[in-house]
N, C-alpha and C positions, 0 to 999 in steps of 0.2 A: 268431345271425348265419347259421348254416348254412342255416336254413330260408329266409331271405331270398335267399341265394345260390342255393339250389335252385330257388326260385320264379323268380328272374331267369333262370336257365339254362333252365327249362321254357318261360318266355315267349319267350326268344330262339329256342329250337328250334321252338316253335309258329309264330312269325313267319317263320322261315326256310322252314319247310314250306309255309306259305301263299304266300309270295312265289314259291317254285318252282312251285307249282300254278297261281298266277295267270299267271306267265310262260308256262307250258305252254299254258294256255287262250288267252292272247293269241297265241302262236305258231300255234295251231290256228285262229285267227280266231274264237274263241268268246267274244265279249265279254260275252254274257249270263252265261256260267259264271264269267268273271273277276269280274264285279260281284257275283254270288252268293257267291263265295269271299271277296271283300273284306268282305262283310257277315258272313259266318260267322266270319271271324277275330276281328272285334270282339266278337262274342257269346262265342266260345270263350275269348278272353283274359280278358274280364270274369268269366265263370263260373269260370275257373281261379283268378283272384285271390281271388274271393269264397270259394271253397271252401278254399283254402289258408290264408286269413286268418280263416276262420270268420265271415265277415261277409255272409252271404246276405241279411241284413236291408237291406243297401244296394243290392241289385239293382234295386229300383224306381227309384232315382235314375238308373240307366243305361237305363231303359226296358225292363227285363226282369222276368219273373216268376221265382219260386223255381226253376222247372224249365227256365228259359232261353227261355220264350216271349216274344214281343214285346208291350210295353204301348203304345209310342209309335212315331212315325215315325223313320226313320233319321236319324242324325246324320252330319255331314260328317267324314271321317277321311282321313288321308294315302293309305291304300290305295284308298279310294273315289275320291278326287280323281285318283289315277294312272289308274285304270281309265276314268274319265270323259274324261281327257285323251287317252288312247289311242283311245277310241271317237270322239272329236271329230276326231282326226287321220285316222283311217281313213275317216270319212264325208266328208271334204272332198277 
């Protein structure tokens, strides 16, 4: 159970760091960077889970190669939707 708690703690910290970085990018009016960060969070979280659980064999199901490269197009996620919403608000 400790391993799961540790993974959860690591994922929470990773998420908090990315949210802060995305907020900083939005505050600096750099929505391109904010979108890139949202994309990077998804990749980093999936890689972290695969590494900790020893399940790199499942990475292709998430559109990633063993080393974290992209296999497929981006999926819609909450952070990506947030950045798109902010971009839409700023452009109107």
